[in-house]
C-alpha positions as CSV (number, residue, x, y, z in Angstrom):
1,M,11.4,-13.3,0.3
2,T,10.0,-9.8,0.4
3,F,6.8,-8.7,-1.3
4,S,8.9,-6.7,-3.7
5,Q,11.1,-9.7,-4.6
6,S,8.2,-12.0,-5.1
7,T,6.5,-9.4,-7.3
8,K,9.6,-9.0,-9.5
9,R,9.9,-12.8,-9.7
10,E,6.4,-13.0,-11.0
11,L,7.0,-10.3,-13.6
12,C,10.2,-12.0,-14.8
13,R,8.1,-15.1,-15.6
14,I,5.6,-13.2,-17.8
15,E,5.6,-14.2,-21.5
16,P,5.2,-11.0,-23.6
17,E,2.4,-11.0,-26.1
18,S,4.6,-10.5,-29.1
19,V,8.1,-9.5,-30.2
20,C,7.2,-5.8,-30.0
21,C,6.4,-6.3,-26.3
22,Y,9.8,-8.0,-25.8
23,L,11.4,-4.9,-27.4
24,A,9.3,-2.4,-25.3
25,E,10.2,-4.2,-22.0
26,L,13.9,-4.3,-23.0
27,S,13.7,-0.6,-23.8
28,G,12.3,0.1,-20.4
29,I,15.0,-1.8,-18.7
30,I,17.8,0.0,-20.6
31,C,16.2,3.4,-20.0
32,A,16.1,2.8,-16.3
33,A,19.3,0.7,-15.6
34,G,21.4,1.2,-18.8
35,S,24.5,3.3,-19.2
36,V,26.9,4.1,-22.1
37,I,30.6,4.8,-22.0
38,F,32.8,5.7,-24.9
39,R,35.9,3.7,-25.5
40,G,38.7,4.4,-28.0
41,R,37.7,5.9,-31.4
42,G,34.2,6.8,-30.1
43,E,33.1,3.1,-29.8
44,K,30.2,2.7,-27.4
45,R,29.9,0.2,-24.6
46,L,26.4,-0.4,-23.3
47,S,26.1,-1.7,-19.8
48,I,23.0,-2.9,-17.9
49,E,23.4,-3.5,-14.1
50,T,21.0,-5.1,-11.7
51,E,21.1,-6.9,-8.3
52,N,18.4,-9.2,-9.4
53,N,19.7,-12.4,-11.0
54,A,16.3,-13.3,-12.5
55,L,16.2,-9.9,-14.3
56,A,19.8,-10.4,-15.6
57,Q,18.8,-13.7,-17.1
58,R,15.6,-12.2,-18.5
59,C,17.7,-9.4,-20.2
60,I,19.9,-12.1,-21.8
61,R,16.8,-13.8,-23.1
62,L,15.2,-10.6,-24.4
63,L,18.4,-9.5,-26.2
64,K,18.7,-12.9,-27.8
65,E,15.0,-13.0,-28.8
66,V,14.8,-9.5,-30.2
67,F,18.4,-8.8,-31.5
68,D,20.0,-12.2,-31.6
69,V,22.9,-11.0,-29.5
70,S,24.5,-12.4,-26.4
71,P,25.9,-9.9,-23.9
72,A,28.9,-10.6,-21.7
73,L,27.9,-11.2,-18.1
74,A,30.0,-10.3,-15.1
75,T,29.1,-10.9,-11.5
76,L,30.4,-8.3,-9.0
77,R,30.4,-9.0,-5.3
78,H,30.2,-6.2,-2.9
79,A,31.8,-6.9,0.5
80,R,30.5,-3.6,1.9
81,L,26.9,-4.4,1.0
82,G,26.7,-7.6,2.9
83,G,28.1,-9.7,0.1
84,K,25.3,-8.7,-2.4
85,N,26.0,-9.4,-6.1
86,T,25.6,-7.0,-9.0
87,Y,25.1,-8.5,-12.4
88,R,26.6,-6.5,-15.3
89,L,25.7,-7.1,-18.9
90,T,27.8,-5.4,-21.5
91,L,27.7,-5.1,-25.3
92,D,30.3,-3.2,-27.4
93,G,30.6,-1.3,-30.6
94,E,28.1,-2.1,-33.4
95,E,26.0,-4.4,-31.2
96,A,25.6,-1.6,-28.6
97,E,24.6,0.9,-31.3
98,F,22.3,-1.6,-32.9
99,I,20.4,-2.2,-29.7
100,L,20.1,1.4,-28.7
101,N,18.8,2.3,-32.2
102,G,16.4,-0.6,-32.1
103,C,15.1,0.3,-28.7
104,G,14.6,4.0,-29.8
105,I,17.0,5.2,-27.1
106,D,19.2,8.3,-27.2
107,M,21.2,8.0,-24.0
108,S,22.3,11.7,-24.2
109,R,18.7,12.8,-23.7
110,R,16.8,9.8,-22.4
111,S,13.0,9.8,-22.8
112,V,10.1,7.3,-23.4
113,P,10.6,6.2,-27.0
114,R,7.4,6.9,-28.9
115,D,7.7,4.2,-31.7
116,V,8.5,1.5,-29.2
117,T,5.5,2.4,-27.0
118,A,2.9,3.0,-29.8
119,R,0.7,0.0,-28.9
120,K,-1.1,-0.4,-25.6
121,C,0.5,-3.8,-24.9
122,C,3.9,-2.3,-25.5
123,R,3.3,0.6,-23.1
124,K,2.5,-1.9,-20.4
125,S,5.6,-3.9,-21.2
126,F,7.8,-0.7,-21.2
127,L,6.5,0.2,-17.7
128,R,7.2,-3.4,-16.5
129,G,10.7,-3.1,-17.7
130,V,11.3,0.2,-15.9
131,F,9.9,-1.2,-12.7
132,L,12.0,-4.4,-12.9
133,A,15.1,-2.4,-13.4
134,S,14.6,0.4,-10.9
135,G,11.5,-0.3,-8.8
136,S,10.4,-1.7,-5.4
137,I,7.1,-2.1,-3.6
138,T,6.6,-2.1,0.2
139,D,4.8,-5.0,1.9
140,P,1.2,-3.9,1.9
141,D,0.8,-5.2,5.5
142,K,3.0,-2.3,6.5
143,E,2.2,0.5,4.1
144,Y,1.2,1.3,0.5
145,H,4.2,2.5,-1.4
146,L,5.7,1.8,-4.8
147,E,8.7,3.6,-6.2
148,M,11.2,3.7,-9.0
149,V,14.6,5.2,-8.4
150,L,16.2,6.9,-11.4
151,N,19.4,8.8,-12.0
152,D,18.3,10.8,-15.0
153,E,16.1,13.8,-14.4
154,G,14.9,14.1,-18.0
155,F,13.8,10.5,-18.2
156,A,12.1,10.8,-14.8
157,E,10.0,13.7,-16.1
158,A,9.1,11.8,-19.2
159,L,8.2,8.7,-17.2
160,L,6.0,10.8,-15.0
161,R,4.0,12.1,-18.0
162,F,3.9,8.6,-19.5
163,M,2.4,7.1,-16.3
164,N,-0.1,9.8,-15.9
165,K,-1.7,8.6,-19.2
166,F,-2.6,5.4,-17.3
167,E,-4.5,7.7,-14.8
168,L,-2.2,6.7,-12.0
169,S,-1.7,9.1,-9.1
170,V,2.1,9.6,-9.6
171,H,4.5,11.8,-7.6
172,K,8.1,12.8,-8.0
173,T,10.7,13.7,-5.4
174,E,14.5,13.6,-4.9
175,R,16.6,11.6,-2.5
176,R,20.4,11.8,-2.2
177,G,20.8,13.1,-5.8
178,L,18.4,10.5,-7.3
179,V,14.9,11.0,-8.6
180,L,12.0,9.0,-7.3
181,I,8.8,8.4,-9.1
182,Y,6.4,6.9,-6.6
183,L,2.8,5.9,-5.9
184,K,1.2,6.0,-2.5
185,G,-2.6,5.2,-2.8
186,K,-3.7,1.6,-2.7
187,E,-5.9,2.0,-5.7
188,S,-3.0,3.4,-7.9
189,I,-0.6,0.7,-6.7
190,T,-3.0,-2.2,-7.4
191,D,-3.8,-0.6,-10.8
192,M,0.0,-0.4,-11.5
193,L,0.4,-4.1,-10.6
194,S,-2.4,-5.0,-13.0
195,I,-0.9,-2.9,-15.8
196,M,2.4,-4.6,-15.5
197,G,0.8,-8.1,-15.4
198,A,1.6,-8.9,-11.7
199,Q,-1.8,-10.4,-11.0
200,R,-0.7,-12.7,-8.1
201,A,0.8,-9.7,-6.4
202,R,-2.4,-7.7,-7.1
203,F,-4.6,-10.4,-5.5
204,S,-2.2,-10.7,-2.6
205,M,-2.4,-6.9,-2.0
206,D,-6.2,-6.9,-2.3
207,E,-6.3,-9.7,0.3
208,S,-4.0,-7.7,2.6
209,I,-6.1,-4.5,2.1
210,I,-9.3,-6.5,3.1
211,K,-7.6,-8.0,6.2
212,K,-6.4,-4.6,7.2
213,E,-9.8,-3.0,6.8
214,L,-11.4,-5.8,8.8
215,R,-8.9,-5.3,11.6
216,N,-9.5,-1.6,11.6
217,Q,-13.3,-2.2,11.7
218,A,-12.8,-4.6,14.7
219,N,-10.6,-2.0,16.5
220,R,-13.2,0.7,15.9
221,A,-15.9,-1.5,17.2
222,V,-13.9,-2.4,20.3
223,N,-13.1,1.3,20.9
224,C,-16.7,2.2,20.5
225,D,-17.8,-0.6,22.9
226,S,-15.2,0.6,25.4
227,A,-16.5,4.2,25.2
228,N,-20.1,3.0,25.6
229,V,-19.2,1.0,28.7
230,Q,-17.4,3.9,30.2
231,R,-20.4,6.2,29.5
232,T,-22.7,3.7,31.1
233,L,-20.5,3.4,34.2
234,N,-20.2,7.2,34.6
235,A,-24.0,7.6,34.3
236,S,-24.5,4.7,36.7
237,E,-22.3,6.3,39.3
238,K,-24.2,9.6,39.1
239,Q,-27.5,7.8,39.5
240,R,-26.3,5.7,42.4
241,E,-25.1,8.8,44.2
242,A,-28.5,10.5,43.8
243,I,-30.3,7.3,45.0
244,Q,-28.1,6.9,48.0
245,R,-28.5,10.5,49.0
246,F,-32.2,10.4,48.7
247,M,-32.5,7.2,50.8
248,D,-30.2,8.6,53.4
249,E,-32.2,11.8,53.7
250,H,-35.8,10.6,53.1
251,G,-35.8,6.8,53.2
252,K,-36.7,4.3,50.5
253,E,-40.4,4.5,51.4
254,A,-40.6,8.1,50.3
255,L,-40.3,7.0,46.7
256,P,-43.2,5.7,44.6
257,P,-43.1,1.9,44.0
258,E,-41.9,2.1,40.4
259,L,-39.0,4.4,41.5
260,Q,-38.2,2.1,44.4
261,E,-37.8,-0.8,42.0
262,A,-35.6,1.3,39.6
263,A,-33.5,2.5,42.5
264,A,-33.0,-1.0,43.9
265,L,-32.0,-2.4,40.5
266,R,-29.5,0.4,39.9
267,L,-27.8,-0.1,43.3
268,Q,-27.7,-3.8,42.8
269,Y,-26.5,-3.8,39.1
270,P,-24.2,-0.7,38.6
271,E,-22.6,-2.2,35.5
272,L,-25.9,-2.8,33.5
273,S,-27.2,-0.6,30.8
274,L,-30.6,1.1,31.0
275,E,-32.0,-1.4,28.5
276,E,-30.7,-4.3,30.6
277,L,-32.1,-2.8,33.8
278,G,-35.5,-2.4,32.1
279,E,-35.5,-6.1,31.3
280,L,-35.3,-6.9,35.0
281,C,-38.3,-4.8,36.0
282,D,-41.7,-6.4,36.7
283,P,-43.3,-5.8,34.3
284,K,-40.5,-5.1,31.8
285,I,-40.0,-1.6,30.6
286,G,-37.9,-0.1,27.8
287,K,-34.6,1.9,27.9
288,S,-36.5,5.1,27.7
289,G,-38.8,4.2,30.6
290,M,-35.9,3.2,32.9
291,Y,-34.1,6.5,31.9
292,H,-37.0,8.6,32.9
293,R,-37.5,6.8,36.3
294,L,-33.8,7.3,37.3
295,K,-34.0,10.9,36.0
296,R,-37.0,11.6,38.3
297,I,-34.9,10.4,41.3
298,E,-32.0,12.7,40.3
299,K,-34.5,15.7,40.0
300,L,-35.8,14.9,43.5
301,M,-32.4,15.7,44.9
302,Q,-32.0,19.0,43.0
303,P,-32.4,22.2,45.1
304,G,-35.8,23.9,44.7
């Protein structure tokens, strides 16, 4: 099961706070995934389509709880899509009109219904319904991305303004004739999950973020250590060359005792840091002391 599927499964198990929240969630679902066709004599048929069986069953329950109606349910199997099913709920005539009016939806110019989303709890429920019907979220181990795919430009614009009221960093784009409302930042996505009530998904994402940050810190530390080791080796090589040239030309005895000790240690332990070489001196000296001793040897080999 993908992270998106588990998130939607969690959302489908939420018990709304009151009947008004049932209505708001149902309104969000219809705005995002509903369509209306006109049959003979101007009679409307309302259809809601989804590939998520749990959502189809939730819609049936919401319609029963709020409007006391039972839609017809048809299962459509798509051979070209790997045998995936689409679940279509339909309501005709007066029932369709009754539901659309009750949800505050005018399908000819779809928007976010004000009356249905007047309360804060209902605004959250409406957003949950839209996400359930049209949304997906990427596994946070891979990237941070949540999107809702809509086929109505006017509703997408209204949804964008609606989500901005939650202080979410929302963006809009188009893909293959559809409108995408999406979030990219981890803070906005975790806030969105909390708003919709997906607390398990929120905690799971927080855990993933922490693990990713720890991995990044470990990688930075390893890279930093590798760079430090390389710098130590480069400096060591330069110091050894200076020491060897001096000894070849002047002999070890030409150096003062403390520089003889530093030179011998550097030649014997090319991989050690200055601090580690200082620990081997008798008596011990610090990193700065060892640096200045080796620097004096290098200067002895400079012209003039």
